[in-house]
N, CA, C, O and the ligand as a Tripos MOL2 file, in Angstrom:
@<TRIPOS>MOLECULE
protein
  265   263    67     0     0
PROTEIN
NO_CHARGES

@<TRIPOS>ATOM
      1 N          23.8400   -2.3990  -10.6020 N.3       1 MET1
      2 CA         23.4740   -2.2770   -9.1900 C.3       1 MET1
      3 C          22.0340   -2.7050   -8.9750 C.2       1 MET1
      4 O          21.1380   -2.2810   -9.7050 O.2       1 MET1
      5 N          21.8150   -3.5320   -7.9880 N.am      2 SER2
      6 CA         20.4470   -3.9740   -7.7290 C.3       2 SER2
      7 C          19.9300   -3.3440   -6.4480 C.2       2 SER2
      8 O          20.6620   -3.1520   -5.4760 O.2       2 SER2
      9 N          18.6650   -3.0350   -6.4820 N.am      3 GLN3
     10 CA         18.0070   -2.4080   -5.3450 C.3       3 GLN3
     11 C          17.4780   -3.4860   -4.4090 C.2       3 GLN3
     12 O          17.0930   -4.5720   -4.8440 O.2       3 GLN3
     13 N          17.4640   -3.1790   -3.1470 N.am      4 GLU4
     14 CA         16.9370   -4.1340   -2.1890 C.3       4 GLU4
     15 C          15.6530   -3.6240   -1.5550 C.2       4 GLU4
     16 O          15.5260   -2.4450   -1.2260 O.2       4 GLU4
     17 N          14.7230   -4.5210   -1.3960 N.am      5 LEU5
     18 CA         13.4460   -4.1930   -0.7590 C.3       5 LEU5
     19 C          13.0640   -5.3580    0.1490 C.2       5 LEU5
     20 O          13.5670   -6.4720    0.0040 O.2       5 LEU5
     21 N          12.1800   -5.0790    1.0690 N.am      6 HIS6
     22 CA         11.6490   -6.1640    1.8900 C.3       6 HIS6
     23 C          10.4250   -6.7320    1.1960 C.2       6 HIS6
     24 O           9.5730   -5.9900    0.7090 O.2       6 HIS6
     25 N          10.3480   -8.0200    1.1560 N.am      7 CYS7
     26 CA          9.1790   -8.6880    0.6040 C.3       7 CYS7
     27 C           7.9530   -8.2080    1.3910 C.2       7 CYS7
     28 O           7.9480   -8.2730    2.6200 O.2       7 CYS7
     29 N           6.9190   -7.7300    0.7000 N.am      8 PRO8
     30 CA          5.7440   -7.2190    1.4160 C.3       8 PRO8
     31 C           5.0200   -8.2910    2.2330 C.2       8 PRO8
     32 O           4.2340   -7.9680    3.1240 O.2       8 PRO8
     33 N           5.2760   -9.5310    1.9400 N.am      9 ILE9
     34 CA          4.5910  -10.6160    2.6400 C.3       9 ILE9
     35 C           5.3940  -11.1280    3.8290 C.2       9 ILE9
     36 O           4.8950  -11.1470    4.9540 O.2       9 ILE9
     37 N           6.6250  -11.5380    3.5900 N.am     10 CYS10
     38 CA          7.3870  -12.1530    4.6820 C.3      10 CYS10
     39 C           8.5390  -11.2910    5.1760 C.2      10 CYS10
     40 O           9.2640  -11.6780    6.0930 O.2      10 CYS10
     41 N           8.7080  -10.1160    4.5620 N.am     11 LYS11
     42 CA          9.7180   -9.1330    4.9980 C.3      11 LYS11
     43 C          11.1620   -9.5770    4.7960 C.2      11 LYS11
     44 O          12.0890   -9.0090    5.3750 O.2      11 LYS11
     45 N          11.3360  -10.6000    3.9670 N.am     12 LYS12
     46 CA         12.6810  -11.0170    3.6320 C.3      12 LYS12
     47 C          13.2660  -10.0200    2.6270 C.2      12 LYS12
     48 O          12.5320   -9.4050    1.8540 O.2      12 LYS12
     49 N          14.5850   -9.8690    2.6460 N.am     13 ILE13
     50 CA         15.2300   -8.9680    1.6950 C.3      13 ILE13
     51 C          15.1310   -9.5510    0.2770 C.2      13 ILE13
     52 O          15.4560  -10.7150    0.0440 O.2      13 ILE13
     53 N          14.6840   -8.7300   -0.6430 N.am     14 VAL14
     54 CA         14.5750   -9.1310   -2.0460 C.3      14 VAL14
     55 C          15.3500   -8.1230   -2.8740 C.2      14 VAL14
     56 O          15.3090   -6.9260   -2.5910 O.2      14 VAL14
     57 N          16.0420   -8.5870   -3.8740 N.am     15 THR15
     58 CA         16.7390   -7.6600   -4.7610 C.3      15 THR15
     59 C          16.0150   -7.6150   -6.1030 C.2      15 THR15
     60 O          15.2600   -8.5210   -6.4580 O.2      15 THR15
     61 N          16.2680   -6.5420   -6.8290 N.am     16 THR16
     62 CA         15.6240   -6.3850   -8.1400 C.3      16 THR16
     63 C          16.0340   -7.4970   -9.1010 C.2      16 THR16
     64 O          15.3850   -7.7130  -10.1240 O.2      16 THR16
     65 N          17.1150   -8.1980   -8.7660 N.am     17 ALA17
     66 CA         17.5720   -9.3050   -9.6020 C.3      17 ALA17
     67 C          16.6310  -10.5000   -9.5120 C.2      17 ALA17
     68 O          16.6370  -11.3770  -10.3760 O.2      17 ALA17
     69 N          15.8250  -10.5240   -8.4570 N.am     18 ASN18
     70 CA         14.8940  -11.6350   -8.2530 C.3      18 ASN18
     71 C          13.7600  -11.5730   -9.2850 C.2      18 ASN18
     72 O          13.1720  -10.5170   -9.5210 O.2      18 ASN18
     73 N          13.4750  -12.7060   -9.8800 N.am     19 ALA19
     74 CA         12.4320  -12.7770  -10.9080 C.3      19 ALA19
     75 C          11.0570  -12.4320  -10.3510 C.2      19 ALA19
     76 O          10.1750  -11.9760  -11.0780 O.2      19 ALA19
     77 N          10.8900  -12.6530   -9.0760 N.am     20 ASP20
     78 CA          9.5930  -12.4020   -8.4380 C.3      20 ASP20
     79 C           9.5310  -11.0460   -7.7400 C.2      20 ASP20
     80 O           8.5640  -10.7500   -7.0380 O.2      20 ASP20
     81 N          10.5570  -10.2280   -7.9300 N.am     21 PHE21
     82 CA         10.5960   -8.9090   -7.3180 C.3      21 PHE21
     83 C           9.2840   -8.1630   -7.5330 C.2      21 PHE21
     84 O           8.7800   -8.2110   -8.6550 O.2      21 PHE21
     85 N           8.7000   -7.4950   -6.5810 N.am     22 PRO22
     86 CA          9.2210   -7.1990   -5.2450 C.3      22 PRO22
     87 C           8.9540   -8.2850   -4.2040 C.2      22 PRO22
     88 O           9.1210   -8.0560   -3.0060 O.2      22 PRO22
     89 N           8.5460   -9.4470   -4.6560 N.am     23 PHE23
     90 CA          8.3250  -10.5420   -3.7150 C.3      23 PHE23
     91 C           9.5360  -11.4550   -3.7300 C.2      23 PHE23
     92 O          10.2660  -11.5080   -4.7200 O.2      23 PHE23
     93 N           9.7520  -12.1690   -2.6460 N.am     24 CYS24
     94 CA         10.9320  -13.0170   -2.5500 C.3      24 CYS24
     95 C          10.7250  -14.3050   -3.3270 C.2      24 CYS24
     96 O          11.6870  -14.9510   -3.7440 O.2      24 CYS24
     97 N           9.4810  -14.6700   -3.5170 N.am     25 SER25
     98 CA          9.2080  -15.9410   -4.1800 C.3      25 SER25
     99 C           7.8250  -15.9180   -4.8190 C.2      25 SER25
    100 O           7.0100  -15.0300   -4.5710 O.2      25 SER25
    101 N           7.5980  -16.9200   -5.6420 N.am     26 ASP26
    102 CA          6.3090  -17.0700   -6.2970 C.3      26 ASP26
    103 C           5.1950  -17.2040   -5.2610 C.2      26 ASP26
    104 O           4.0860  -16.7010   -5.4420 O.2      26 ASP26
    105 N           5.5230  -17.8940   -4.1770 N.am     27 ARG27
    106 CA          4.5510  -18.1350   -3.1110 C.3      27 ARG27
    107 C           4.0460  -16.8160   -2.5170 C.2      27 ARG27
    108 O           2.8460  -16.6300   -2.3200 O.2      27 ARG27
    109 N           4.9850  -15.9050   -2.2370 N.am     28 CYS28
    110 CA          4.5990  -14.6370   -1.6440 C.3      28 CYS28
    111 C           3.8170  -13.7870   -2.6420 C.2      28 CYS28
    112 O           2.8930  -13.0650   -2.2650 O.2      28 CYS28
    113 N           4.1870  -13.8760   -3.8960 N.am     29 ARG29
    114 CA          3.4760  -13.1160   -4.9240 C.3      29 ARG29
    115 C           2.0160  -13.5620   -4.9790 C.2      29 ARG29
    116 O           1.1040  -12.7400   -5.0780 O.2      29 ARG29
    117 N           1.8140  -14.8660   -4.9120 N.am     30 ILE30
    118 CA          0.4520  -15.4250   -4.9640 C.3      30 ILE30
    119 C          -0.3220  -15.0710   -3.6960 C.2      30 ILE30
    120 O          -1.5100  -14.7540   -3.7440 O.2      30 ILE30
    121 N           0.3770  -15.1330   -2.5590 N.am     31 LEU31
    122 CA         -0.2580  -14.7520   -1.2920 C.3      31 LEU31
    123 C          -0.7430  -13.3090   -1.3420 C.2      31 LEU31
    124 O          -1.8240  -12.9790   -0.8550 O.2      31 LEU31
    125 N           0.0820  -12.4630   -1.9410 N.am     32 ASP32
    126 CA         -0.2860  -11.0530   -2.0340 C.3      32 ASP32
    127 C          -1.5160  -10.8710   -2.9190 C.2      32 ASP32
    128 O          -2.4240  -10.1080   -2.5890 O.2      32 ASP32
    129 N          -1.5320  -11.5630   -4.0210 N.am     33 LEU33
    130 CA         -2.6980  -11.5140   -4.9180 C.3      33 LEU33
    131 C          -3.9480  -11.9590   -4.1800 C.2      33 LEU33
    132 O          -5.0210  -11.3740   -4.3290 O.2      33 LEU33
    133 N          -3.7880  -12.9960   -3.3870 N.am     34 GLY34
    134 CA         -4.8980  -13.5240   -2.6080 C.3      34 GLY34
    135 C          -5.4320  -12.4910   -1.6290 C.2      34 GLY34
    136 O          -6.6390  -12.3760   -1.4170 O.2      34 GLY34
    137 N          -4.5110  -11.7430   -1.0400 N.am     35 LYS35
    138 CA         -4.9110  -10.6960   -0.1020 C.3      35 LYS35
    139 C          -5.7670   -9.6460   -0.7800 C.2      35 LYS35
    140 O          -6.8080   -9.2310   -0.2690 O.2      35 LYS35
    141 N          -5.2950   -9.2290   -1.9530 N.am     36 TRP36
    142 CA         -6.0600   -8.2260   -2.6930 C.3      36 TRP36
    143 C          -7.4320   -8.7640   -3.0420 C.2      36 TRP36
    144 O          -8.4460   -8.0790   -2.9020 O.2      36 TRP36
    145 N          -7.4420  -10.0070   -3.5000 N.am     37 ALA37
    146 CA         -8.6860  -10.6100   -3.9630 C.3      37 ALA37
    147 C          -9.6800  -10.7560   -2.8270 C.2      37 ALA37
    148 O         -10.8840  -10.6110   -3.0350 O.2      37 ALA37
    149 N          -9.1920  -11.0410   -1.6260 N.am     38 SER38
    150 CA        -10.0970  -11.2500   -0.5030 C.3      38 SER38
    151 C         -10.4670   -9.9480    0.2010 C.2      38 SER38
    152 O         -11.2180   -9.9410    1.1770 O.2      38 SER38
    153 N          -9.9250   -8.8530   -0.3140 N.am     39 GLY39
    154 CA        -10.2570   -7.5590    0.2620 C.3      39 GLY39
    155 C          -9.5920   -7.3260    1.5990 C.2      39 GLY39
    156 O         -10.0470   -6.5150    2.4070 O.2      39 GLY39
    157 N          -8.5020   -8.0520    1.8230 N.am     40 ASP40
    158 CA         -7.7760   -7.9360    3.0780 C.3      40 ASP40
    159 C          -7.1020   -6.5730    3.1970 C.2      40 ASP40
    160 O          -6.9550   -6.0180    4.2850 O.2      40 ASP40
    161 N          -6.7010   -6.0600    2.0490 N.am     41 TYR41
    162 CA         -6.0750   -4.7420    2.0350 C.3      41 TYR41
    163 C          -7.1440   -3.6670    1.9700 C.2      41 TYR41
    164 O          -8.0010   -3.6830    1.0860 O.2      41 TYR41
    165 N          -7.0930   -2.7710    2.8730 N.am     42 LYS42
    166 CA         -8.0050   -1.6380    2.8130 C.3      42 LYS42
    167 C          -7.3740   -0.5740    1.9240 C.2      42 LYS42
    168 O          -6.1590   -0.3810    1.9190 O.2      42 LYS42
    169 N          -8.2080    0.0910    1.1960 N.am     43 ILE43
    170 CA         -7.6640    1.1540    0.3540 C.3      43 ILE43
    171 C          -7.3930    2.3750    1.2310 C.2      43 ILE43
    172 O          -8.3080    3.0330    1.7270 O.2      43 ILE43
    173 N          -6.1270    2.6420    1.3960 N.am     44 THR44
    174 CA         -5.7440    3.7910    2.2080 C.3      44 THR44
    175 C          -5.0230    4.7840    1.3260 C.2      44 THR44
    176 O          -4.0540    4.4360    0.6520 O.2      44 THR44
    177 N          -5.4780    5.9850    1.3250 N.am     45 SER45
    178 CA         -4.7870    7.0110    0.5550 C.3      45 SER45
    179 C          -4.4310    8.1560    1.4830 C.2      45 SER45
    180 O          -5.2130    9.0900    1.6630 O.2      45 SER45
    181 N          -3.2510    8.0780    2.0690 N.am     46 PRO46
    182 CA         -2.8430    9.1510    2.9640 C.3      46 PRO46
    183 C          -2.8180   10.4910    2.2320 C.2      46 PRO46
    184 O          -2.3110   10.6060    1.1160 O.2      46 PRO46
    185 N          -3.3610   11.4600    2.8750 N.am     47 ILE47
    186 CA         -3.4450   12.7640    2.2340 C.3      47 ILE47
    187 C          -2.1970   13.5790    2.5480 C.2      47 ILE47
    188 O          -1.9230   13.9220    3.6980 O.2      47 ILE47
    189 N          -1.4570   13.8750    1.4980 N.am     48 HIS48
    190 CA         -0.2300   14.6400    1.6780 C.3      48 HIS48
    191 C          -0.4200   16.1030    1.3120 C.2      48 HIS48
    192 O           0.3920   16.9580    1.6650 O.2      48 HIS48
    193 N          -1.4960   16.3720    0.6060 N.am     49 ASP49
    194 CA         -1.7330   17.7280    0.1220 C.3      49 ASP49
    195 C          -2.4670   18.5270    1.1980 C.2      49 ASP49
    196 O          -3.6280   18.2380    1.4870 O.2      49 ASP49
    197 N          -1.8210   19.5150    1.7900 N.am     50 PRO50
    198 CA         -2.4550   20.2720    2.8730 C.3      50 PRO50
    199 C          -3.7300   20.9970    2.4350 C.2      50 PRO50
    200 O          -4.6640   21.1490    3.2230 O.2      50 PRO50
    201 N          -3.7640   21.4400    1.1880 N.am     51 ASP51
    202 CA         -4.9610   22.1150    0.6870 C.3      51 ASP51
    203 C          -6.1480   21.1650    0.6620 C.2      51 ASP51
    204 O          -7.2710   21.5240    1.0150 O.2      51 ASP51
    205 N          -5.8660   19.9540    0.2370 N.am     52 LEU52
    206 CA         -6.9080   18.9450    0.1390 C.3      52 LEU52
    207 C          -7.4180   18.5980    1.5320 C.2      52 LEU52
    208 O          -8.6160   18.4090    1.7410 O.2      52 LEU52
    209 N          -6.4950   18.5200    2.4740 N.am     53 LEU53
    210 CA         -6.8370   18.2150    3.8470 C.3      53 LEU53
    211 C          -7.7160   19.3170    4.4290 C.2      53 LEU53
    212 O          -8.6770   19.0490    5.1500 O.2      53 LEU53
    213 N          -7.3750   20.5370    4.1090 N.am     54 GLU54
    214 CA         -8.1370   21.6830    4.5670 C.3      54 GLU54
    215 C          -9.5650   21.6420    4.0140 C.2      54 GLU54
    216 O         -10.5380   21.8720    4.7330 O.2      54 GLU54
    217 N          -9.6580   21.3500    2.7460 N.am     55 ASP55
    218 CA        -10.9730   21.2260    2.1060 C.3      55 ASP55
    219 C         -11.8110   20.1550    2.7790 C.2      55 ASP55
    220 O         -13.0110   20.3160    3.0030 O.2      55 ASP55
    221 N         -11.1380   19.0550    3.0920 N.am     56 LEU56
    222 CA        -11.8180   17.9260    3.7090 C.3      56 LEU56
    223 C         -12.3320   18.3010    5.0910 C.2      56 LEU56
    224 O         -13.4570   17.9650    5.4610 O.2      56 LEU56
    225 N         -11.5010   18.9950    5.8410 N.am     57 GLU57
    226 CA        -11.8970   19.4330    7.1770 C.3      57 GLU57
    227 C         -13.0750   20.3950    7.1060 C.2      57 GLU57
    228 O         -14.0100   20.3150    7.9030 O.2      57 GLU57
    229 N         -13.0150   21.2900    6.1550 N.am     58 ARG58
    230 CA        -14.0850   22.2660    5.9890 C.3      58 ARG58
    231 C         -15.3860   21.5420    5.6660 C.2      58 ARG58
    232 O         -16.4560   21.8700    6.1780 O.2      58 ARG58
    233 N         -15.2530   20.5610    4.8100 N.am     59 GLU59
    234 CA        -16.4130   19.7730    4.4040 C.3      59 GLU59
    235 C         -17.0140   19.0230    5.5920 C.2      59 GLU59
    236 O         -18.2320   18.9460    5.7510 O.2      59 GLU59
    237 N         -16.1210   18.4710    6.4230 N.am     60 GLN60
    238 CA        -16.5850   17.7190    7.5920 C.3      60 GLN60
    239 C         -17.2640   18.6520    8.6020 C.2      60 GLN60
    240 O         -18.2730   18.2830    9.2020 O.2      60 GLN60
    241 N         -16.7260   19.8310    8.7870 N.am     61 ASN61
    242 CA        -17.3280   20.8070    9.6880 C.3      61 ASN61
    243 C         -18.7100   21.2180    9.1920 C.2      61 ASN61
    244 O         -19.6570   21.3670    9.9640 O.2      61 ASN61
    245 N         -18.7900   21.3960    7.8810 N.am     62 ARG62
    246 CA        -20.0510   21.7960    7.2710 C.3      62 ARG62
    247 C         -21.1140   20.7220    7.5130 C.2      62 ARG62
    248 O         -22.2710   21.0260    7.8010 O.2      62 ARG62
    249 N         -20.6980   19.4690    7.3900 N.am     63 MET63
    250 CA        -21.6390   18.3600    7.5620 C.3      63 MET63
    251 C         -22.1070   18.2580    9.0170 C.2      63 MET63
    252 O         -23.2590   17.9240    9.2940 O.2      63 MET63
    253 N         -21.1880   18.5510    9.9300 N.am     64 ARG64
    254 CA        -21.5430   18.5240   11.3420 C.3      64 ARG64
    255 C         -22.5850   19.5880   11.6880 C.2      64 ARG64
    256 O         -23.4910   19.3710   12.4930 O.2      64 ARG64
    257 N         -22.4190   20.7450   11.0490 N.am     65 GLU65
    258 CA        -23.3180   21.8640   11.3410 C.3      65 GLU65
    259 C         -24.7430   21.6010   10.8670 C.2      65 GLU65
    260 O         -25.7060   22.1190   11.4340 O.2      65 GLU65
    261 N         -24.8600   20.7980    9.8310 N.am     66 ASN66
    262 CA        -26.1890   20.5670    9.2660 C.3      66 ASN66
    263 C         -27.0120   19.5420   10.0370 C.2      66 ASN66
    264 O         -28.1500   19.2570    9.6640 O.2      66 ASN66
    265 ZN          8.3500  -13.3300    0.8440 Zn       67 ZN67
@<TRIPOS>BOND
     1     1     2 1
     2     2     3 1
     3     3     4 2
     4     3     5 am
     5     5     6 1
     6     6     7 1
     7     7     8 2
     8     7     9 am
     9     9    10 1
    10    10    11 1
    11    11    12 2
    12    11    13 am
    13    13    14 1
    14    14    15 1
    15    15    16 2
    16    15    17 am
    17    17    18 1
    18    18    19 1
    19    19    20 2
    20    19    21 am
    21    21    22 1
    22    22    23 1
    23    23    24 2
    24    23    25 am
    25    25    26 1
    26    26    27 1
    27    27    28 2
    28    27    29 am
    29    29    30 1
    30    30    31 1
    31    31    32 2
    32    31    33 am
    33    33    34 1
    34    34    35 1
    35    35    36 2
    36    35    37 am
    37    37    38 1
    38    38    39 1
    39    39    40 2
    40    39    41 am
    41    41    42 1
    42    42    43 1
    43    43    44 2
    44    43    45 am
    45    45    46 1
    46    46    47 1
    47    47    48 2
    48    47    49 am
    49    49    50 1
    50    50    51 1
    51    51    52 2
    52    51    53 am
    53    53    54 1
    54    54    55 1
    55    55    56 2
    56    55    57 am
    57    57    58 1
    58    58    59 1
    59    59    60 2
    60    59    61 am
    61    61    62 1
    62    62    63 1
    63    63    64 2
    64    63    65 am
    65    65    66 1
    66    66    67 1
    67    67    68 2
    68    67    69 am
    69    69    70 1
    70    70    71 1
    71    71    72 2
    72    71    73 am
    73    73    74 1
    74    74    75 1
    75    75    76 2
    76    75    77 am
    77    77    78 1
    78    78    79 1
    79    79    80 2
    80    79    81 am
    81    81    82 1
    82    82    83 1
    83    83    84 2
    84    83    85 am
    85    85    86 1
    86    86    87 1
    87    87    88 2
    88    87    89 am
    89    89    90 1
    90    90    91 1
    91    91    92 2
    92    91    93 am
    93    93    94 1
    94    94    95 1
    95    95    96 2
    96    95    97 am
    97    97    98 1
    98    98    99 1
    99    99   100 2
   100    99   101 am
   101   101   102 1
   102   102   103 1
   103   103   104 2
   104   103   105 am
   105   105   106 1
   106   106   107 1
   107   107   108 2
   108   107   109 am
   109   109   110 1
   110   110   111 1
   111   111   112 2
   112   111   113 am
   113   113   114 1
   114   114   115 1
   115   115   116 2
   116   115   117 am
   117   117   118 1
   118   118   119 1
   119   119   120 2
   120   119   121 am
   121   121   122 1
   122   122   123 1
   123   123   124 2
   124   123   125 am
   125   125   126 1
   126   126   127 1
   127   127   128 2
   128   127   129 am
   129   129   130 1
   130   130   131 1
   131   131   132 2
   132   131   133 am
   133   133   134 1
   134   134   135 1
   135   135   136 2
   136   135   137 am
   137   137   138 1
   138   138   139 1
   139   139   140 2
   140   139   141 am
   141   141   142 1
   142   142   143 1
   143   143   144 2
   144   143   145 am
   145   145   146 1
   146   146   147 1
   147   147   148 2
   148   147   149 am
   149   149   150 1
   150   150   151 1
   151   151   152 2
   152   151   153 am
   153   153   154 1
   154   154   155 1
   155   155   156 2
   156   155   157 am
   157   157   158 1
   158   158   159 1
   159   159   160 2
   160   159   161 am
   161   161   162 1
   162   162   163 1
   163   163   164 2
   164   163   165 am
   165   165   166 1
   166   166   167 1
   167   167   168 2
   168   167   169 am
   169   169   170 1
   170   170   171 1
   171   171   172 2
   172   171   173 am
   173   173   174 1
   174   174   175 1
   175   175   176 2
   176   175   177 am
   177   177   178 1
   178   178   179 1
   179   179   180 2
   180   179   181 am
   181   181   182 1
   182   182   183 1
   183   183   184 2
   184   183   185 am
   185   185   186 1
   186   186   187 1
   187   187   188 2
   188   187   189 am
   189   189   190 1
   190   190   191 1
   191   191   192 2
   192   191   193 am
   193   193   194 1
   194   194   195 1
   195   195   196 2
   196   195   197 am
   197   197   198 1
   198   198   199 1
   199   199   200 2
   200   199   201 am
   201   201   202 1
   202   202   203 1
   203   203   204 2
   204   203   205 am
   205   205   206 1
   206   206   207 1
   207   207   208 2
   208   207   209 am
   209   209   210 1
   210   210   211 1
   211   211   212 2
   212   211   213 am
   213   213   214 1
   214   214   215 1
   215   215   216 2
   216   215   217 am
   217   217   218 1
   218   218   219 1
   219   219   220 2
   220   219   221 am
   221   221   222 1
   222   222   223 1
   223   223   224 2
   224   223   225 am
   225   225   226 1
   226   226   227 1
   227   227   228 2
   228   227   229 am
   229   229   230 1
   230   230   231 1
   231   231   232 2
   232   231   233 am
   233   233   234 1
   234   234   235 1
   235   235   236 2
   236   235   237 am
   237   237   238 1
   238   238   239 1
   239   239   240 2
   240   239   241 am
   241   241   242 1
   242   242   243 1
   243   243   244 2
   244   243   245 am
   245   245   246 1
   246   246   247 1
   247   247   248 2
   248   247   249 am
   249   249   250 1
   250   250   251 1
   251   251   252 2
   252   251   253 am
   253   253   254 1
   254   254   255 1
   255   255   256 2
   256   255   257 am
   257   257   258 1
   258   258   259 1
   259   259   260 2
   260   259   261 am
   261   261   262 1
   262   262   263 1
   263   263   264 2
@<TRIPOS>SUBSTRUCTURE
     1 MET1         2 RESIDUE 1 A MET
     2 SER2         6 RESIDUE 1 A SER
     3 GLN3        10 RESIDUE 1 A GLN
     4 GLU4        14 RESIDUE 1 A GLU
     5 LEU5        18 RESIDUE 1 A LEU
     6 HIS6        22 RESIDUE 1 A HIS
     7 CYS7        26 RESIDUE 1 A CYS
     8 PRO8        30 RESIDUE 1 A PRO
     9 ILE9        34 RESIDUE 1 A ILE
    10 CYS10       38 RESIDUE 1 A CYS
    11 LYS11       42 RESIDUE 1 A LYS
    12 LYS12       46 RESIDUE 1 A LYS
    13 ILE13       50 RESIDUE 1 A ILE
    14 VAL14       54 RESIDUE 1 A VAL
    15 THR15       58 RESIDUE 1 A THR
    16 THR16       62 RESIDUE 1 A THR
    17 ALA17       66 RESIDUE 1 A ALA
    18 ASN18       70 RESIDUE 1 A ASN
    19 ALA19       74 RESIDUE 1 A ALA
    20 ASP20       78 RESIDUE 1 A ASP
    21 PHE21       82 RESIDUE 1 A PHE
    22 PRO22       86 RESIDUE 1 A PRO
    23 PHE23       90 RESIDUE 1 A PHE
    24 CYS24       94 RESIDUE 1 A CYS
    25 SER25       98 RESIDUE 1 A SER
    26 ASP26      102 RESIDUE 1 A ASP
    27 ARG27      106 RESIDUE 1 A ARG
    28 CYS28      110 RESIDUE 1 A CYS
    29 ARG29      114 RESIDUE 1 A ARG
    30 ILE30      118 RESIDUE 1 A ILE
    31 LEU31      122 RESIDUE 1 A LEU
    32 ASP32      126 RESIDUE 1 A ASP
    33 LEU33      130 RESIDUE 1 A LEU
    34 GLY34      134 RESIDUE 1 A GLY
    35 LYS35      138 RESIDUE 1 A LYS
    36 TRP36      142 RESIDUE 1 A TRP
    37 ALA37      146 RESIDUE 1 A ALA
    38 SER38      150 RESIDUE 1 A SER
    39 GLY39      154 RESIDUE 1 A GLY
    40 ASP40      158 RESIDUE 1 A ASP
    41 TYR41      162 RESIDUE 1 A TYR
    42 LYS42      166 RESIDUE 1 A LYS
    43 ILE43      170 RESIDUE 1 A ILE
    44 THR44      174 RESIDUE 1 A THR
    45 SER45      178 RESIDUE 1 A SER
    46 PRO46      182 RESIDUE 1 A PRO
    47 ILE47      186 RESIDUE 1 A ILE
    48 HIS48      190 RESIDUE 1 A HIS
    49 ASP49      194 RESIDUE 1 A ASP
    50 PRO50      198 RESIDUE 1 A PRO
    51 ASP51      202 RESIDUE 1 A ASP
    52 LEU52      206 RESIDUE 1 A LEU
    53 LEU53      210 RESIDUE 1 A LEU
    54 GLU54      214 RESIDUE 1 A GLU
    55 ASP55      218 RESIDUE 1 A ASP
    56 LEU56      222 RESIDUE 1 A LEU
    57 GLU57      226 RESIDUE 1 A GLU
    58 ARG58      230 RESIDUE 1 A ARG
    59 GLU59      234 RESIDUE 1 A GLU
    60 GLN60      238 RESIDUE 1 A GLN
    61 ASN61      242 RESIDUE 1 A ASN
    62 ARG62      246 RESIDUE 1 A ARG
    63 MET63      250 RESIDUE 1 A MET
    64 ARG64      254 RESIDUE 1 A ARG
    65 GLU65      258 RESIDUE 1 A GLU
    66 ASN66      262 RESIDUE 1 A ASN
    67 ZN67       265 GROUP 0 **** ****
């Protein structure tokens, strides 16, 4: 069974059977590398841990008070 994903570049359906998975083609794989290299992707780390979020909020409040 092969898994299907959307190519992160062109959103075409790609299966795990594809040699360039998770990209649909060599072209998209290279484009993606280029994006990383040019800093086009921002590092985003969504916070899922509520404790961590709470700590962060507390820290931000503390900074505001000072
Ligand atoms: Zn693609």
